[in-house]
N, C-alpha and C positions, 0 to 999 in steps of 0.2 A: 832181522831188523834190530840192530843193537840200540839200546837206550830209547825205547819207544816213548811217545808222549803219553802220560797217564792222567786220566781225569776221573775224579771221584764223583759218584752220583749218577742220576739218570741223565742220559743225553737229551738235549733240547735244541731248539733252533737258535738259542742265544748262548748256550754253554757247551763247549766241547767241539761243536761243528761250526765252521765258518760259512754262514749262510750264503754270502756273496760268492764264495768259491765253489761250494759243493752243491748248493741248491739248484734245482732245475727251474729256470725262470718261467713264470706264468705271464704271458703277454696276450691280452685280449685280441681276438681276431679283428682285423681291419685297422686302417689308419684313418683317423678322423680329421678331415680337412676343415679348417676354421671357416673358410669362405667358399660358398658354392659358386658355380659358374654365374657370371653376371654379364650375359650377352643377349638380353631379350630382343633387341632390335634386329641384330644379325640373325638370330635364330628364327624370328618371325618372318623376316624377308626371305630367308633360305627356304622356308616351308610354304610361303604363300606368294612371294613376289620375286622369283628367280627368273631373270630374263634369259634369252638365248645366248649361246656362246658367240663371242665376237672375235674378230681377226686383226684388230688394230689396237695398239695401246692407248689411242685417243678415241674415246667414245663420244659421238656428237648426236645432238637431237635439235629440233627446231620447235619454237613455241610461237603462238600468235594469240591475239585476243580480238574481240569484237570492237569495231570502231566506236569510241566513246561519244556520248552526246553532251557531256557537261564540261565546262571550264569555268574559270573565275577571272574577274577583272584584276588587273595588276597595275594599279596606279594609285599611290597614296593620296593624291589630290582629288580623286574621284572625277566625275564628269557632270557637265550641265545637261539639262533636258534637251538642249539644242545641238549638242555634240553628236557627230556621226562616225568618228574614227576612234577605235578603242584598242588599248593594249591589254592583252589577256595572257593567261598562262600557256594556253595551247590554241593558237588560231587555226591550226591545221585540222581540227575536229570539224570545222565547218567547210563549206565549199561555196563557190559562186552560185547565188540564187537561194541560199538557205536563209531562213528567218531565225530570230533569236528571241527567246522568252526569258524575262527577268522575274523569277518567282517572288522576290521580295516586294516588287511594286506592281506586278501584274502586266507590265508593258510588254508588247511585242514590237520588235523593230526588224527592218529588213527591206528588201533582200540584200544579201551581201553582194557588193559590186566590185570590191577590190580586196586583195590580201597581200601582206608583206611578211614573209617568213623571217626575214632578217630582223625586223622590228617587232615581230610577233603581234601584229595588229591586223585589223580588218576595218573596212568602211561599209556602211549601210546606206541605202538610198533614202530611207524615211524612218523617222521616229514615230511611235504611237500608231502602229498598223492595226487593221481589223477592229477599229473602234476603241482600242486601248489608249491610255493617256501617257504621253512622254513624261518621264520623271528623272530627277537627278540621280546619279549612280554613285556608289561609294566603293572604295577598295575592297576586294574580295567578294563582291556581289557574285552570286551564282548565275551563270548564263547557260541556258539550254538551247542547243542547236536543233532546229526543226528542218531537217534536210528533205529534199525530194519534192518540194511544193512547186509545181510549174503551172503557168497560166493556161487557160483554155486554148489549145492549139499551139502552145509554146514549145520551145526546144527542150530536149532532155537535159538534165543537169550534167555538169562535168563529173567524170569518174573520180572517186576518192577511195583509197585503200590503205590498209595497214600492211607493214612488211614483217614477215616472220623473223624472229630473233634467234640466231644460232647460239646454242649452249653446248658445253662439253665438260668432260671430266677425264682424268687419266686412270688407266689401270695401275693398280699397285699390288705387287706380290707380298704375300705373308708366308714366311718360312719359319717353322719351328723344328728344332733338332733335339733328339734325345738318344741316349745309348748307355751301354754298360760294357765293362770288360768281360772277357770269357771267364775269368776267375770268379768275378762277382756272380755271374750267372750260374756257375757251378756250385757256389757256396750255399749252404743251408742257412736261411735267414728267417726271422719272424716276419710274417705278412708280406713276403716278397720285397722287403725294403730295398729300394734302390734299383731293383731289377726292372727289366723292360716291361714285364707283365704289370708292374705297378705304375711305371712311368707313362705307359701308352695312354690310358684313359685320362690321367691327370694332364698330360701335355696337350691332349686334344681340347680339353676345356681351356687351358691357358692360351691355346691357339685361337679359340673363338673369342676370348677376351681381347687379344691383340687386335683382332679384326674389329671388334666393337669400339675400341679406342679410336681407330681410324674412321669408322663410320660416324662417330660423334665429333671428333676433334681434328680430323685430318685437314691439312692445308694443301690446296691444289697447286701443283707446280712441277717443273721438270728441271733437273740439274745436269747440264751437259759439260760442266767443268770438271767432272770426275769420271773415272773409268772403273767399271762400266757406268753408263748413264743411269740416273735414278729418277723414277717417276713417283710422284706423291699424289694420292687421291684426296680430293676435297670432301670434307665431311659435312654433316648436317648444319653445323654452326657456320660453315662457309656459304651455304646456299640460302638458308632461311633468313631473309632480310626484310621482307615486306610486312607480314603479319606478326609484328613483335609488340607485345603488350608489356610495358614496364611500369611497375608500381613502385614509386619512390617514397620511402619513409624517412623521417628526420634521423640524423646521425645519433646513435645511442638509443633510439626508440625500438621497441619490440617489433620485429617484422611480422607482417600479416597483410591480409587483404579482405575486402568485403565481398559479399555475394554479387553486388551490383558491378564491382570491378571485374570479377571473374566472368559474369555473364556478358560484359562488354567484349571480352576476349573471345568467348564462344560465338557471339554474334558475328564478329569479324572473320572468325575461322570458317563459318559456314556461309559466307557472303556469296561466293561464286556458284553459278548453276552447274559448273563442271565439278563441283565439290561432291564428295560422297556423303551419304546420310549418317555414316558411322566413321569415327576417327579414333585413333589410339593416342592417349596422352601419357607419355613417359615422364615421370617427375620425381623430385626429391620427396622423401617421406614427410617433410614439414608441410609441403603443399597438400598432400593427402590429408594430414591431420587438420589443416585449415578448412578443407572442403567438407570434412566430416561434421564440422560445427554448423554447416548450413542446413544439414538434414534434408538434402535434395532427394528427389524421387530416385530410388535405386531400382534396378531391374535385374531379373535373373537371366543368366546366360544359358543357352542350349547346352546340355551336357556333351553333345557331340561337336560343339563349336571349339575350334582350336584356341580361340581367344581365352577360353576358360583356363588354359594352362598358364596364362600370363597376367590377365587383369585381376586386380584385387577387388574391383567393383566397377559398375558401369552407371553412368548418370544420363537420364533422358531429359532433354530440354526441348523447348519449342523449336529450336533451330536444328537440332540433331542429337545423336547419341555419342557420348564420349566415354571410352573405356579407359580406366585409370590403371596404370602400371607403375609400381614403385621401382625406380631405376637407381641402382646403387653406385652408379658413376656420376649421377647428378646430385652432388652433395658437397659439403664443405671440404671434405678430404681431397676431392678432385678440383677444388676451386670454383665449383658451380653450385653454391647453396641457394635454395629457393628458386631453382630453375625447373622448367618443364618444357618438353618438346611435343607438340601435337603433330601426328603424321596422318595424311590421307594415303592409305596403302595403295589406292588405285594409281597414285602418281609417284610412288617411290619404289624402286627396285634395285636389286643387286645384279650387275651384268658381269658374268664370268668370262674370263679369257679361255683360251683353248685347253691348257694343261691344268689339271687339278688331280692331285694324287698323294698317296702315302707310299714312300719307297724306302727300300734299304739302301743306304749309301754304300757304294762298292768299297769293300775293305782294302786298305793298303797293306803295309807290312805289319801293322799292329794287330794284337789279338783282342779285338773288341768288335761290338756290333753297334751301328748307328743307323737311325731312321730319321726321315724328314717328312713332315707334314707340309704340303705346298698347295696354296690356293692363290689365284691371281684374279682379282675382280675390281669392279668400281661401283660407285654409287650414282644412280641416275635419279634426279629430282625434277620431275616435270611439273610445270605450273606451280612453282613454289609458294605463291600466295595462298594456296589451299592448305598448306601446312603452316605451323607457326610456333613461336617461342613466347612463353609466359615467364616473367621473372619478377622477383621482389628485391630491390636494392636499397641501400642506404644513400642518402643525399651526400 
């Protein structure tokens, strides 16, 4: 070795040796992901509410409800105490022979002798029945139909029924692909960086997050103008339209809500007798902070209860129990700040299609390995008024 490099003094990491070139790197074990998996709804449904496999990309179900007893007057001019024909919101809730109670005045009128569905009105034979007094009526007066009252020896009333409402959603596939070249797989790396062994668990979490996005924000539809045809699954925001509580604050004001406003939402949420006594409320962290200020009664969860893995806390009210789950897709970053979704798990499920798998993609001429995570399913939301949305917005 002619003309060697000469260095005077004791060798150190800074003098004489190039640390970057000759030093053996120390890399701590493990790769630290910034964000953990954020798919609590999909995970919970997969473990608790996974339906049977279906054989058609269009999944259908039917819903029905009890025949209502209440409607309202729909006439801004109101009615005199002598009028006998009335326009209402829903005349079909009554039938020929039914009586009507007006809670505001105490009057009972009837029986109904004629109905016109085209004009949404009905006609009664008499005002002020059974000793009640006829009184003038105003717009939006509540009317209670008293059906099935027949005279002694009289004829049975006419039949009246509700019709089941058909509902549906489309199966949507979710495919996640990952892979590496043979050379990378054979290369010695720190922490398996880039290799299939590292990618596999990470891609499975990303796959779950992709499904969570669809469960929340998907729009139901089918596109036959492209090849192959594409199906799109409707998400929760597409289906939950009835029990929606919106708190509006002035523009520029600090967002927030009162305990009275939150209790009004909970009351609506547990209105239906087909509703479960416990529901899960997935929400923005700002909502959880706001609820903390109320100091409501918190309850402990059974250590064996799967909900313990998700809920940050549970709140017991007179109407039912609400499990609170901080959802990291319901925030300002995703465009849904101060939003919460309450689910009745008895009425929400994931319906899988036939094929669900992780497979190795058959290799072509290239020297690489590729794998695919494939799941195809849809969201079924039955009796959607038993679930709900709570949100705080600016005016």
